[in-house]
Steps between C-alpha positions, in 0.01 A plus 500: 500500500833694493456820288834424316374152421174638375679754280718221346189289441302784325796594288534143395131492408554807285822366348359159394248603236732774374770232432236292319375788295844627392663177396473277187687207657250246631721398791509866621124520458471196722734655756271809514194287552675311782611827665141631517377165623746460782471861607131509543465180705629672829246779444216244463587339840577837671168475685523208741185303457413163350312656212792706371733199542263291293476769232884528486538117470246486221668783322850356533394160388320622195765751392780255566329241282455766225872596532608141472292447182633816332861410599449157342366667186804730487748211539317291231506802270870545553561124438300517173623830353805582704368847575355679814216646306186359348509481120249421228659148484421438871307188572123553551511293821763732647287801413197331657694436818602860519141613443375277780764619745430870423130431536556355835702806605235741363208303651334432160240229469509203543800571732315765693395313821782632712445872440168564689606290794842661531367854454235434773764381745739800477494860594361765267829664407656165427190415289547818303866395415378147416237622263690781334884498503539119505312479174742706302791255472304198355305731268827644373615148403169435333538825301835378372380154385136575403569449120621141565197387706208315364220763467226237550642395835553857628144605395353189671684586823404865469125432464518247786665756720241768414227242570640395837583854600129593436335202661735466792435848626123469487454345846790665691467735791871526575653803327841333450352205321293741283809676402680165428220391272511841339873447432430158339244654263732794410789259428267310274431820303872563467568148385214514239654791317866411527510307182342778294627819651750468797501884554140469615608247752744749646230781497257267682764414761576864566132594535433190718783608737364861503166380608614238752733721699234759607254220577747337734598832653135571586478154667825549684398844628188362666628138565196378296514125421135408446188652350352535846792717621479715187124545547576672830723763342223728392490662847875506556649595167224568239751633247677158502176329412451732196858451375483125555179479303641686203819284499291181515289616199821579321635151576186358351554690178197727515522791251598782508756399770861405436442119541287505186800614286695176489191284455371729221837482316547123549139424379563724190824334427354148534211595273744627239654147516157333447483353853131559534399206733799561732421872519137435582590253778746754650252780493245281673742405774594865540136566584514240773797678642314831485201330666684399814680835525164674479356255755786588730438879448123455575553307823768736630396851391137488379352321804519632854533247784316562826708726728423735791512869452839548672672294240369728225717774635829310482595645157509844668689383806776292345830684466671296232762679293455419132778548258449576133626170367169321502294776330771551233529125431116471495487779240762339284339156522156628400522813287775436242265369223526845317868417432399196291527683166856584578578132595333373179694744284 
């Protein structure tokens, strides 16, 4: 693709969520969502094969449907109240339509089916954009209207997302699908706490992005798409295996790594609000997430596949130039738990 065209597309992807985050007008928020949707579709189909075309089609149909629902909700709200913002007097049906459309855009259960399939059919760098930057705009709208939503419905969708994110990743061998189900589970944690403490939702989003970026960078550096390809990295780039293992444990929320911080604070906040059953279910599902991350680490770094002796020397012969980005991001995504007293204060 033409470099000028690619520059314009990436600038539009950056601009869309920024417009949504910085505006109170619902119509402008919708414009920001549409900009990010229309800009990412050419990137999805940049790789000419049927799988990427299928992924782009699924993404466009789902997101266009969600955009249509939220636009209808905005128009009905304007017809009812004569304003371009949601108010306390807004009809519950309009707020429900908005929640459904934002859930479709975020990939929350039960509207999650498109996310693993689309992530599996696109390239790694596009998957990184899809699972991080594209989540910011819908979440920013949710953070503005959270106090008008029905807490029972949001908590039900949250626990369903955590459940599906945990169970869906159990039998996967494709790394992109595992990261997609991880995204569904993390979005569930963010939605669970949004009615009680929205600042924890923002903290969880930041830490999730901090953990996802180095994970995708490790996979992009080695073009690793499956568990089998990652299991062969021990003789090529043994340092990458170590960093990937630590990041995966952090994604699972194992203490004392960074990923434990948002889960710890969310569980504490929910217990303070007497949500004992919900908290127990979320903690059990988090253990399932940690189980398939640990299984992935075991099969890739703790077992050695049969190889000849020449292959065992490849780590000394490869002449890859590593930059400092991945180690620095790995450190920040795994070792920032000591900063938690400053965050709590």
